[in-house]
DOTITOR-659136 format. One record per atom (N, C-alpha, C, O): x, y, z; residue number from 0; atom name; chain. Coordinates in nm, 2 decimals. Layout:
N
+--------+--------+--------+-----+------+-------+
|   east |  north |     up |   n | atom | chain |
+--------+--------+--------+-----+------+-------+
|      X |      Y |      Z | NUM |   CA |     A |
...
+--------+--------+--------+-----+------+-------+
***
This chain:
74
+--------+--------+--------+-----+------+-------+
|   east |  north |     up |   n | atom | chain |
+--------+--------+--------+-----+------+-------+
|  12.43 |   4.68 |  11.08 |   0 |    N |     A |
|  12.33 |   4.73 |  10.99 |   0 |   CA |     A |
|  12.25 |   4.84 |  11.05 |   0 |    C |     A |
|  12.22 |   4.84 |  11.17 |   0 |    O |     A |
|  12.22 |   4.94 |  10.97 |   1 |    N |     A |
|  12.15 |   5.06 |  11.02 |   1 |   CA |     A |
|  12.01 |   5.06 |  10.97 |   1 |    C |     A |
|  11.98 |   5.02 |  10.86 |   1 |    O |     A |
|  11.92 |   5.10 |  11.06 |   2 |    N |     A |
|  11.78 |   5.12 |  11.02 |   2 |   CA |     A |
|  11.76 |   5.27 |  10.99 |   2 |    C |     A |
|  11.81 |   5.36 |  11.06 |   2 |    O |     A |
|  11.70 |   5.29 |  10.88 |   3 |    N |     A |
|  11.67 |   5.43 |  10.83 |   3 |   CA |     A |
|  11.52 |   5.45 |  10.84 |   3 |    C |     A |
|  11.44 |   5.37 |  10.78 |   3 |    O |     A |
|  11.48 |   5.55 |  10.91 |   4 |    N |     A |
|  11.34 |   5.59 |  10.91 |   4 |   CA |     A |
|  11.31 |   5.70 |  10.81 |   4 |    C |     A |
|  11.39 |   5.79 |  10.80 |   4 |    O |     A |
|  11.21 |   5.69 |  10.74 |   5 |    N |     A |
|  11.17 |   5.79 |  10.65 |   5 |   CA |     A |
|  11.08 |   5.89 |  10.73 |   5 |    C |     A |
|  10.98 |   5.85 |  10.79 |   5 |    O |     A |
|  11.12 |   6.01 |  10.73 |   6 |    N |     A |
|  11.04 |   6.12 |  10.80 |   6 |   CA |     A |
|  10.95 |   6.18 |  10.70 |   6 |    C |     A |
|  10.99 |   6.23 |  10.60 |   6 |    O |     A |
|  10.82 |   6.17 |  10.74 |   7 |    N |     A |
|  10.72 |   6.23 |  10.65 |   7 |   CA |     A |
|  10.67 |   6.35 |  10.73 |   7 |    C |     A |
|  10.62 |   6.35 |  10.84 |   7 |    O |     A |
|  10.67 |   6.46 |  10.66 |   8 |    N |     A |
|  10.62 |   6.59 |  10.72 |   8 |   CA |     A |
|  10.47 |   6.58 |  10.72 |   8 |    C |     A |
|  10.40 |   6.54 |  10.63 |   8 |    O |     A |
|  10.41 |   6.62 |  10.84 |   9 |    N |     A |
|  10.27 |   6.62 |  10.86 |   9 |   CA |     A |
|  10.21 |   6.76 |  10.84 |   9 |    C |     A |
|  10.09 |   6.78 |  10.84 |   9 |    O |     A |
|  10.30 |   6.86 |  10.82 |  10 |    N |     A |
|  10.26 |   7.00 |  10.80 |  10 |   CA |     A |
|  10.20 |   7.01 |  10.65 |  10 |    C |     A |
|  10.25 |   6.95 |  10.56 |  10 |    O |     A |
|  10.11 |   7.10 |  10.64 |  11 |    N |     A |
|  10.05 |   7.13 |  10.51 |  11 |   CA |     A |
|  10.11 |   7.26 |  10.45 |  11 |    C |     A |
|  10.09 |   7.36 |  10.51 |  11 |    O |     A |
|  10.19 |   7.25 |  10.35 |  12 |    N |     A |
|  10.26 |   7.37 |  10.29 |  12 |   CA |     A |
|  10.16 |   7.48 |  10.25 |  12 |    C |     A |
|  10.19 |   7.59 |  10.24 |  12 |    O |     A |
|  10.04 |   7.43 |  10.22 |  13 |    N |     A |
|   9.93 |   7.53 |  10.18 |  13 |   CA |     A |
|   9.89 |   7.62 |  10.29 |  13 |    C |     A |
|   9.84 |   7.73 |  10.27 |  13 |    O |     A |
|   9.92 |   7.58 |  10.41 |  14 |    N |     A |
|   9.89 |   7.65 |  10.53 |  14 |   CA |     A |
|  10.01 |   7.73 |  10.59 |  14 |    C |     A |
|  10.00 |   7.78 |  10.71 |  14 |    O |     A |
|  10.12 |   7.74 |  10.52 |  15 |    N |     A |
|  10.23 |   7.81 |  10.57 |  15 |   CA |     A |
|  10.20 |   7.96 |  10.59 |  15 |    C |     A |
|  10.12 |   8.02 |  10.52 |  15 |    O |     A |
|  10.26 |   8.01 |  10.70 |  16 |    N |     A |
|  10.24 |   8.15 |  10.73 |  16 |   CA |     A |
|  10.36 |   8.23 |  10.68 |  16 |    C |     A |
|  10.47 |   8.19 |  10.69 |  16 |    O |     A |
|  10.33 |   8.35 |  10.62 |  17 |    N |     A |
|  10.43 |   8.44 |  10.57 |  17 |   CA |     A |
|  10.42 |   8.57 |  10.64 |  17 |    C |     A |
|  10.31 |   8.62 |  10.68 |  17 |    O |     A |
|  10.54 |   8.64 |  10.66 |  18 |    N |     A |
|  10.55 |   8.77 |  10.73 |  18 |   CA |     A |
|  10.61 |   8.87 |  10.64 |  18 |    C |     A |
|  10.71 |   8.84 |  10.57 |  18 |    O |     A |
|  10.55 |   8.99 |  10.64 |  19 |    N |     A |
|  10.61 |   9.10 |  10.56 |  19 |   CA |     A |
|  10.73 |   9.15 |  10.65 |  19 |    C |     A |
|  10.71 |   9.19 |  10.76 |  19 |    O |     A |
|  10.85 |   9.15 |  10.59 |  20 |    N |     A |
|  10.97 |   9.20 |  10.66 |  20 |   CA |     A |
|  10.96 |   9.35 |  10.70 |  20 |    C |     A |
|  10.99 |   9.38 |  10.81 |  20 |    O |     A |
|  10.91 |   9.44 |  10.61 |  21 |    N |     A |
|  10.91 |   9.58 |  10.65 |  21 |   CA |     A |
|  10.81 |   9.61 |  10.76 |  21 |    C |     A |
|  10.85 |   9.69 |  10.86 |  21 |    O |     A |
|  10.69 |   9.56 |  10.76 |  22 |    N |     A |
|  10.59 |   9.60 |  10.86 |  22 |   CA |     A |
|  10.55 |   9.49 |  10.96 |  22 |    C |     A |
|  10.48 |   9.51 |  11.05 |  22 |    O |     A |
|  10.60 |   9.36 |  10.94 |  23 |    N |     A |
|  10.57 |   9.25 |  11.03 |  23 |   CA |     A |
|  10.42 |   9.20 |  11.02 |  23 |    C |     A |
|  10.38 |   9.13 |  11.11 |  23 |    O |     A |
|  10.35 |   9.23 |  10.91 |  24 |    N |     A |
|  10.22 |   9.18 |  10.89 |  24 |   CA |     A |
|  10.23 |   9.03 |  10.86 |  24 |    C |     A |
|  10.32 |   8.99 |  10.79 |  24 |    O |     A |
|  10.14 |   8.95 |  10.92 |  25 |    N |     A |
|  10.14 |   8.81 |  10.89 |  25 |   CA |     A |
|  10.02 |   8.77 |  10.80 |  25 |    C |     A |
|   9.91 |   8.82 |  10.82 |  25 |    O |     A |
|  10.05 |   8.69 |  10.69 |  26 |    N |     A |
|   9.95 |   8.64 |  10.60 |  26 |   CA |     A |
|   9.92 |   8.50 |  10.65 |  26 |    C |     A |
|  10.00 |   8.41 |  10.65 |  26 |    O |     A |
|   9.79 |   8.48 |  10.69 |  27 |    N |     A |
|   9.74 |   8.35 |  10.73 |  27 |   CA |     A |
|   9.65 |   8.30 |  10.62 |  27 |    C |     A |
|   9.54 |   8.37 |  10.59 |  27 |    O |     A |
|   9.68 |   8.19 |  10.55 |  28 |    N |     A |
|   9.60 |   8.15 |  10.44 |  28 |   CA |     A |
|   9.45 |   8.11 |  10.48 |  28 |    C |     A |
|   9.36 |   8.13 |  10.40 |  28 |    O |     A |
|   9.43 |   8.07 |  10.61 |  29 |    N |     A |
|   9.30 |   8.04 |  10.65 |  29 |   CA |     A |
|   9.21 |   8.16 |  10.66 |  29 |    C |     A |
|   9.08 |   8.15 |  10.66 |  29 |    O |     A |
|   9.27 |   8.28 |  10.66 |  30 |    N |     A |
|   9.19 |   8.40 |  10.67 |  30 |   CA |     A |
|   9.18 |   8.47 |  10.53 |  30 |    C |     A |
|   9.09 |   8.54 |  10.50 |  30 |    O |     A |
|   9.28 |   8.44 |  10.44 |  31 |    N |     A |
|   9.28 |   8.51 |  10.31 |  31 |   CA |     A |
|   9.31 |   8.66 |  10.33 |  31 |    C |     A |
|   9.37 |   8.70 |  10.43 |  31 |    O |     A |
|   9.26 |   8.74 |  10.24 |  32 |    N |     A |
|   9.27 |   8.89 |  10.25 |  32 |   CA |     A |
|   9.15 |   8.95 |  10.20 |  32 |    C |     A |
|   9.14 |   8.98 |  10.08 |  32 |    O |     A |
|   9.05 |   8.98 |  10.28 |  33 |    N |     A |
|   8.93 |   9.04 |  10.23 |  33 |   CA |     A |
|   8.95 |   9.18 |  10.17 |  33 |    C |     A |
|   8.86 |   9.22 |  10.09 |  33 |    O |     A |
|   9.05 |   9.25 |  10.21 |  34 |    N |     A |
|   9.08 |   9.38 |  10.15 |  34 |   CA |     A |
|   9.11 |   9.38 |  10.00 |  34 |    C |     A |
|   9.09 |   9.47 |   9.93 |  34 |    O |     A |
|   9.16 |   9.26 |   9.96 |  35 |    N |     A |
|   9.19 |   9.24 |   9.81 |  35 |   CA |     A |
|   9.12 |   9.13 |   9.75 |  35 |    C |     A |
|   9.16 |   9.07 |   9.65 |  35 |    O |     A |
|   9.00 |   9.09 |   9.81 |  36 |    N |     A |
|   8.92 |   8.98 |   9.76 |  36 |   CA |     A |
|   8.99 |   8.85 |   9.75 |  36 |    C |     A |
|   8.96 |   8.77 |   9.65 |  36 |    O |     A |
|   9.08 |   8.82 |   9.84 |  37 |    N |     A |
|   9.14 |   8.69 |   9.85 |  37 |   CA |     A |
|   9.06 |   8.60 |   9.94 |  37 |    C |     A |
|   9.06 |   8.63 |  10.06 |  37 |    O |     A |
|   9.00 |   8.49 |   9.90 |  38 |    N |     A |
|   8.92 |   8.41 |   9.98 |  38 |   CA |     A |
|   9.00 |   8.33 |  10.09 |  38 |    C |     A |
|   9.11 |   8.30 |  10.06 |  38 |    O |     A |
|   8.93 |   8.30 |  10.20 |  39 |    N |     A |
|   9.00 |   8.22 |  10.30 |  39 |   CA |     A |
|   9.04 |   8.09 |  10.24 |  39 |    C |     A |
|   8.97 |   8.03 |  10.15 |  39 |    O |     A |
|   9.15 |   8.03 |  10.28 |  40 |    N |     A |
|   9.20 |   7.91 |  10.22 |  40 |   CA |     A |
|   9.30 |   7.92 |  10.11 |  40 |    C |     A |
|   9.35 |   7.83 |  10.06 |  40 |    O |     A |
|   9.33 |   8.05 |  10.07 |  41 |    N |     A |
|   9.42 |   8.07 |   9.96 |  41 |   CA |     A |
|   9.57 |   8.07 |  10.01 |  41 |    C |     A |
|   9.61 |   8.16 |  10.09 |  41 |    O |     A |
|   9.65 |   7.97 |   9.97 |  42 |    N |     A |
|   9.79 |   7.97 |  10.01 |  42 |   CA |     A |
|   9.86 |   8.09 |   9.96 |  42 |    C |     A |
|   9.83 |   8.15 |   9.85 |  42 |    O |     A |
|   9.97 |   8.13 |  10.03 |  43 |    N |     A |
|  10.05 |   8.25 |   9.99 |  43 |   CA |     A |
|  10.10 |   8.23 |   9.85 |  43 |    C |     A |
|  10.11 |   8.33 |   9.77 |  43 |    O |     A |
|  10.14 |   8.11 |   9.82 |  44 |    N |     A |
|  10.20 |   8.08 |   9.69 |  44 |   CA |     A |
|  10.10 |   8.09 |   9.57 |  44 |    C |     A |
|  10.14 |   8.10 |   9.46 |  44 |    O |     A |
|   9.97 |   8.10 |   9.61 |  45 |    N |     A |
|   9.87 |   8.11 |   9.50 |  45 |   CA |     A |
|   9.82 |   8.25 |   9.49 |  45 |    C |     A |
|   9.73 |   8.28 |   9.41 |  45 |    O |     A |
|   9.87 |   8.34 |   9.57 |  46 |    N |     A |
|   9.83 |   8.48 |   9.56 |  46 |   CA |     A |
|   9.87 |   8.54 |   9.43 |  46 |    C |     A |
|   9.98 |   8.50 |   9.38 |  46 |    O |     A |
|   9.79 |   8.63 |   9.37 |  47 |    N |     A |
|   9.84 |   8.69 |   9.24 |  47 |   CA |     A |
|   9.96 |   8.77 |   9.25 |  47 |    C |     A |
|   9.99 |   8.82 |   9.36 |  47 |    O |     A |
|  10.04 |   8.78 |   9.15 |  48 |    N |     A |
|  10.16 |   8.86 |   9.15 |  48 |   CA |     A |
|  10.14 |   9.01 |   9.18 |  48 |    C |     A |
|  10.23 |   9.08 |   9.23 |  48 |    O |     A |
|  10.01 |   9.05 |   9.16 |  49 |    N |     A |
|   9.98 |   9.19 |   9.19 |  49 |   CA |     A |
|   9.94 |   9.22 |   9.33 |  49 |    C |     A |
|   9.92 |   9.33 |   9.37 |  49 |    O |     A |
|   9.93 |   9.11 |   9.41 |  50 |    N |     A |
|   9.89 |   9.12 |   9.55 |  50 |   CA |     A |
|  10.00 |   9.20 |   9.63 |  50 |    C |     A |
|  10.12 |   9.18 |   9.60 |  50 |    O |     A |
|   9.95 |   9.29 |   9.72 |  51 |    N |     A |
|  10.04 |   9.37 |   9.80 |  51 |   CA |     A |
|  10.01 |   9.35 |   9.95 |  51 |    C |     A |
|   9.89 |   9.32 |   9.98 |  51 |    O |     A |
|  10.10 |   9.37 |  10.04 |  52 |    N |     A |
|  10.08 |   9.37 |  10.18 |  52 |   CA |     A |
|   9.97 |   9.47 |  10.21 |  52 |    C |     A |
|   9.99 |   9.59 |  10.18 |  52 |    O |     A |
|   9.87 |   9.43 |  10.28 |  53 |    N |     A |
|   9.76 |   9.53 |  10.31 |  53 |   CA |     A |
|   9.80 |   9.65 |  10.39 |  53 |    C |     A |
|   9.77 |   9.76 |  10.35 |  53 |    O |     A |
|   9.88 |   9.64 |  10.49 |  54 |    N |     A |
|   9.92 |   9.77 |  10.57 |  54 |   CA |     A |
|  10.02 |   9.86 |  10.49 |  54 |    C |     A |
|  10.01 |   9.98 |  10.49 |  54 |    O |     A |
|  10.13 |   9.80 |  10.44 |  55 |    N |     A |
|  10.24 |   9.88 |  10.38 |  55 |   CA |     A |
|  10.25 |   9.88 |  10.23 |  55 |    C |     A |
|  10.34 |   9.95 |  10.18 |  55 |    O |     A |
|  10.17 |   9.79 |  10.17 |  56 |    N |     A |
|  10.17 |   9.79 |  10.02 |  56 |   CA |     A |
|  10.30 |   9.73 |   9.95 |  56 |    C |     A |
|  10.32 |   9.75 |   9.83 |  56 |    O |     A |
|  10.38 |   9.66 |  10.03 |  57 |    N |     A |
|  10.50 |   9.60 |   9.97 |  57 |   CA |     A |
|  10.46 |   9.48 |   9.89 |  57 |    C |     A |
|  10.35 |   9.42 |   9.92 |  57 |    O |     A |
|  10.54 |   9.44 |   9.79 |  58 |    N |     A |
|  10.50 |   9.32 |   9.71 |  58 |   CA |     A |
|  10.53 |   9.19 |   9.78 |  58 |    C |     A |
|  10.59 |   9.19 |   9.89 |  58 |    O |     A |
|  10.48 |   9.08 |   9.72 |  59 |    N |     A |
|  10.50 |   8.95 |   9.78 |  59 |   CA |     A |
|  10.65 |   8.92 |   9.81 |  59 |    C |     A |
|  10.68 |   8.84 |   9.90 |  59 |    O |     A |
|  10.74 |   8.97 |   9.73 |  60 |    N |     A |
|  10.88 |   8.95 |   9.75 |  60 |   CA |     A |
|  10.93 |   9.00 |   9.88 |  60 |    C |     A |
|  11.04 |   8.96 |   9.92 |  60 |    O |     A |
|  10.86 |   9.08 |   9.95 |  61 |    N |     A |
|  10.90 |   9.13 |  10.08 |  61 |   CA |     A |
|  10.86 |   9.04 |  10.19 |  61 |    C |     A |
|  10.90 |   9.06 |  10.31 |  61 |    O |     A |
|  10.80 |   8.93 |  10.16 |  62 |    N |     A |
|  10.75 |   8.83 |  10.26 |  62 |   CA |     A |
|  10.85 |   8.71 |  10.27 |  62 |    C |     A |
|  10.91 |   8.67 |  10.17 |  62 |    O |     A |
|  10.85 |   8.66 |  10.39 |  63 |    N |     A |
|  10.93 |   8.54 |  10.42 |  63 |   CA |     A |
|  10.84 |   8.44 |  10.49 |  63 |    C |     A |
|  10.76 |   8.48 |  10.57 |  63 |    O |     A |
|  10.87 |   8.31 |  10.47 |  64 |    N |     A |
|  10.79 |   8.21 |  10.54 |  64 |   CA |     A |
|  10.84 |   8.20 |  10.68 |  64 |    C |     A |
|  10.96 |   8.20 |  10.70 |  64 |    O |     A |
|  10.75 |   8.19 |  10.77 |  65 |    N |     A |
|  10.79 |   8.19 |  10.92 |  65 |   CA |     A |
|  10.71 |   8.07 |  10.99 |  65 |    C |     A |
|  10.61 |   8.02 |  10.93 |  65 |    O |     A |
|  10.76 |   8.04 |  11.10 |  66 |    N |     A |
|  10.68 |   7.95 |  11.19 |  66 |   CA |     A |
|  10.55 |   8.01 |  11.23 |  66 |    C |     A |
|  10.55 |   8.13 |  11.26 |  66 |    O |     A |
|  10.45 |   7.94 |  11.24 |  67 |    N |     A |
|  10.32 |   7.99 |  11.29 |  67 |   CA |     A |
|  10.34 |   8.03 |  11.43 |  67 |    C |     A |
|  10.38 |   7.96 |  11.52 |  67 |    O |     A |
|  10.31 |   8.16 |  11.46 |  68 |    N |     A |
|  10.32 |   8.21 |  11.60 |  68 |   CA |     A |
|  10.24 |   8.12 |  11.70 |  68 |    C |     A |
|  10.12 |   8.09 |  11.67 |  68 |    O |     A |
|  10.30 |   8.07 |  11.81 |  69 |    N |     A |
|  10.23 |   7.98 |  11.90 |  69 |   CA |     A |
|  10.12 |   8.05 |  11.98 |  69 |    C |     A |
|  10.03 |   7.98 |  12.02 |  69 |    O |     A |
|  10.13 |   8.18 |  12.00 |  70 |    N |     A |
|  10.04 |   8.25 |  12.09 |  70 |   CA |     A |
|   9.93 |   8.32 |  12.01 |  70 |    C |     A |
|   9.85 |   8.40 |  12.06 |  70 |    O |     A |
|   9.92 |   8.30 |  11.88 |  71 |    N |     A |
|   9.83 |   8.36 |  11.79 |  71 |   CA |     A |
|   9.70 |   8.28 |  11.78 |  71 |    C |     A |
|   9.70 |   8.17 |  11.74 |  71 |    O |     A |
|   9.59 |   8.35 |  11.82 |  72 |    N |     A |
|   9.46 |   8.29 |  11.80 |  72 |   CA |     A |
|   9.40 |   8.34 |  11.68 |  72 |    C |     A |
|   9.40 |   8.46 |  11.65 |  72 |    O |     A |
|   9.34 |   8.25 |  11.60 |  73 |    N |     A |
|   9.28 |   8.30 |  11.47 |  73 |   CA |     A |
|   9.13 |   8.27 |  11.48 |  73 |    C |     A |
|   9.05 |   8.30 |  11.39 |  73 |    O |     A |
+--------+--------+--------+-----+------+-------+
***
């Protein structure tokens, strides 16, 4: 007989970090984007479709979800 453990993720998907592939800008939801009136706490998935990368102006489709950098202080 095998025991199966259910693995429950403790990470919060609303706090996922996304990186712009062309310029390597990181979007941190806890910071939002004051340049485009995006309040802190806004998940990447809730950004408006018109939102663009602040430095290079690429669309949301240029971003990929990444692991939170371990050496990054916010």
